[in-house]
Steps between C-alpha positions, in 0.01 A plus 500: 500500500623848418577691819487864598878498534558699181431804716369392835702254704479660842272757653793713608608645168176588328522870564851507356442292189205704386715809453775323309578641159338841520627836605323628808250768405441375146142385453443157352229529237520162326419165657774327300724605790335229707503213251608171651435594861205260505629189321337339201320169556357354179286334388203549727431151641190317386246388758632177656159339544625281782342340806165660586500700175521201264129472427450875461806521277380219276159664460657840435732365232203337329292819503778738402604274213160572344550877519629703211803721551273803532279326757799404711619860494150628576470320834829646627375860498237693689198682365300791636249322724128557458458372856654596833797268452836671542601329179378237254686290246417428141265215415481212253125433481522223240703289745301587810769728644305790649801678644599592853371771733773641725409709805651671803609408760650328799268627777171438320329575172534872431235750391199272478191419703400200712851401610697525824803707595751265662788591731793632296832322458659690789225369731533146368872512569446640848278203585786253439220249448548262208165325537311828511700625201388199298136546600503870415643433156250224426196707598629810325574317174158333507350849464719565195379177343132574568552830319656320203858617561763254378814672628541663842774762469678412822636421751794736556850405614670785318552751650658319792524818705859599425399868500319594821312775313383264226146579387400138441669322790157447660394271215771250588518274803823602667853635470645150536536258206434188706178627659381647171585177322312285749187713480508547123521122465177456694338793324576353158365163613181660627438709190558214262308250713203722417565461127649844437843573351729684742736755346770564759666839463708712440792307352757619611681766704202740487579676828384859447224689319690816412611475138364152451392618153671734254410864542571827321828649619345840569213358707505606862265226616339188367139400535370188667576203283773695325862552575462646846646826617844622397696693756790569267528787257518425130842575345394771260176557318504174306226273370671165561301284737636360823494121481373283783728456796739204476515259794864395491511172691796266533458127445531394864249758623263412218493134599506527878255788536281606208468172307435298818124562541443467125654154523240414765225634275618292206539198727134544595410479131434865416362498147602857424767752593471874437818676392576841645517855368855593587830397346714228656873545451408754231267279296124539533342227710255382236769430244778402737641173371702429813212530743219352289676240286786426736374527856127442461454260212827308523622507859155493664336280237201732462219337299256789467491824304665838562264796466614860491390750757267747331711694252827343616592370155780706346601295195354270237746238385711538814207435732397187311858372505533609863225271623188720504196289407210745531491879454249707696288701464562457126765420244520864404799624306715198579296188420214670317142552609407144401849351529558555129854623555586167664377324188726723293796431730458127439450536128812713454712280725543750784372247753458125453148366457567269794521805730154624399362148530645470850348832602155380396557154647595637842184714509269219393672248730428722800135512395486120487707459818238688702209315338369819344397315184218337698189699605683821583255782582458784249650838580261704715702816560310794350704771333262759647305479822266793443318308227290186534713188542468143619568468871705194586553456872842339538500502879477178699371511860776254587751780435378707795710333772806508271460872438466573871774266622739629237433855615548406867827313457654779291496734803826530694497617862833673568438678832273408791598667828347353815254296295321805365349256253268324487235731638341392825136614500557868419232755583615774262724487193605806298579454132718731287672511163400521135561127448221384734213545254402361162590722204222731379478331161496139384370522147609292204390765253700773672826519308651722770482222753869432448639403829258223575455338164830579338384673185812628328416862427660837551221640714557601859520214749296669766178688564555824685157519660521200728677412823845650459579855389738583215866489596838484337566128475169328424663214313624347823153422637150418384330780693139428417428167659637172621766344281416140408726473194767698319462677167553403139421183311521304827192678630180317585121531482356437847151361541483722809748669731488421868680809628627514860231755588226270370627199692548700820146634476371144472709399801380801700142396432569141609719572805334820615798737512492858372695602192616857426674606181665781307641423155575859395707664771877486512486587871167359619359552846507185713239399756706421810259221590626303197629155588709518183554717195533328164683680218475356148746624237639356179797499266408496132694360205412442138621366171666757276677710764722425794425635844619844609589383849435238764295717734294819473480797735123532476430153641779527756352827626160339555660219700712731714212737567269219608774341712563830675140495624435127541705271725393184317550573131493209255619548143389285206679547166367377168826502310586424138865440586746599769379771738745664742372573851791652691343847509259374765560133584665567838235744619396369844131540422518285187433158646434281196577507127374273223625483142173401333637496143237470223230265628247514217128554546479347852745754641283632783370162613855369514627794704216481751539125549861564602436812707244316712691174526269280297825380349862566585721678246730257322654695213872561466696767317610411147732800479722696737367818658799729546542782748609736222431502128874535443549151647374351173781454253330533160359829365278540196728525195466809280637598158834668556826613346625312192220250534214748512342350187570145618445505878706247692411327826797295615401237754837531673356392835472148358284274715510742793155654510272550799596295809806357326639851466401601855673188634814558293532862616380426853226762472242480777151515347186618669329172409693219339394268222280225642397698811146496634330477839201297616282512812697218659862387544687207350805302601726321251688179582642171374656596167598203287683531167616203294583386150256270324635147490647408161443851362775609264717778639732515200645839423293540184152366443479144367423479130126516450251625241384860484147516636281802559706711736844374401716193547291236677765413759505860626157428648621196697455517879844459655440610860221544752456698819246516778435691820240513774294811575307534825228756565599639840221760511126484550366562146472260209707644216696419188876526483722513192821310568780608266815313402808688381824363358843648439649375175879539504598820324143629493282730710506473879180302479237417241145381554473136398187376673188601690208324663185657642324313780211574733566413864267505799624630839733254667520282190798427276533436129788371292592710198678329212713628215643340188814628332543443128832482322427841346434645848858426609677572171648816355544591134851453363543743211812335359343154494150623416363263762346484845768383741454336840802604700671261736515605863279632778172681449375685810125460544266711716131468587291769664230763479672752269826562317648648821319297764649156453525315832593165344821436312661194352728390222474292188819345367532423130781261414 
């Protein structure tokens, strides 16, 4: 396999190599400067059709063989939909191929009626619950199928959270490749168990929104869905566009960090992968031969089809050769509106006919693989909702407990002084903050309803007549109601919104306490008879732009003003990403804090069940909360200097993002990765770590076939571990036991296992972990292989990445 070593052998020299061969201050205006930095891998591999794909492959070959050249090209491109699908493919009516409907997104079906809004990826990750993750995905995808959607455009494992300010981090599960990989595996299984194609995204290295797309050099800002804002000044009044940012990633980092969760997705059988907007080592993602042909289709044995993100295709012949199988939302300039340019490319010898045939075969094979050739419902997504349309109710009553439990377990309790929570028969509660109430508008025909449903438009995010007044940094919060999801194409269409205020009113009616509220005032008056004061705030993020900061003064002022007048102030944050709290976290009157994340439509019910102790919190952080924004090591990259027209983002930190970087630099966080409190206490004991008898511990993986996800032997279990957890408190609760390993030469510790168990007071449970060969290996760039080093591997088990009471050692020899 061709490696990245032509330019990228170690993470340490990226920033030096990129400036080689040009005089400082001289603008590069031609992309030929970058040729060869992302190696060529040709030809694009044909679909293997192995193992579970054999039957689907055979059927696909038979159907595609009956298609003309033009028909094969036609099904690889999108058409303007006459329905509410995000995209549709071409059809071949004479052969019964009616095409595919593709729709957003990973938290529920967007911008339609009679569906549910599920907890977002950040909440799923915070639950650390694999079984619940599988159930959520199955129920969610069933709604897509009932609406006639063939392809669910999700889940997300890119971005991985490298940039703390990333606008789409909330769509993913975590900032750790192992946790994200585990949960994306179960999500893919759940989606496809329901008969819907999962399209895992964004492949690969898509870690910021700013400049994800090309933009005019003299533009000061970019609109949502566009390039994102540019902080730099254009060098002269020129018309040349600024290309998308290039994620410059070395081979080792690519394998050990960014490719890792995609391998889990492919191993789960993902039938589609979406390629990303930005460039990777200076070649656009959707025609990058190294990443698509080399890593995905060869190394990982991917059987499905690669679809472009909307408008992410930047070449015709090059994208076909580079492994792109489907262009969305249309073939446009590159492949032609009906794929006719592809036909021409074959006829004039620019691409082999076998490549076009493979593109069509991969698409049709995915259709067969998911059983979509048999009794699949017709599309029932209207293009317009203010005209008469057929109402198809996709909701299943059996989804209700999944929606609520997912919302509950995505909450993370980080502070609870003197058992301020749960409430103990309060007589009076005071409620403050703009995030406590439902937004003033939930209307599918309202195109300005951006921040809930993710319409990609250039209109203002916020209404100025609602709960929060105008102020200077509105992009950092959603000021007009409780935040249940982030913005952009990952938005959702809730059947209802249970806001905290609604749920508290219901509880007040049932329990008989009084509820006071003020959602407008920055410095509200507080009734001194209040048993507690609840403050609800949020931190907003959206596709298309990165965040301006990790806290906002407006929300912090509300919290501090309430805390100054209320000795039992409890803060609940609905956050679409990291939210810093050091402005107020040590205030003596702030007794409890919950990171509620993005719970979906059952937000209020979930919060109240935790506040009143109906269930103990059990979520854990999937990212590190720093004390200072400067503690994070990766800024948003901007066009600059010689590379203004070709922005460069050198991933010089290598694998050291989030807790790995904090551990390496010995930075004390406010809340570490994996941290989360419950209403009880747990004790860890009896760690056992051992190799599996007769498991191969050879330095390199035993020869084995390439299956979905890579070499089969990389998925062999070579070691196991177990520990005992005892509930030493007086409340039944769930605990997430976490296993970390140090691989020689790697980060201080890396997550390599977790197990969530519910334990009654005084009872004990055994948690068990399995360690695969890949879990204990590191990527050797010179050998282009995963290597299992000989020697000692320290192993820890505990409640977070920095609370690890049990330690042991695994010896590989």
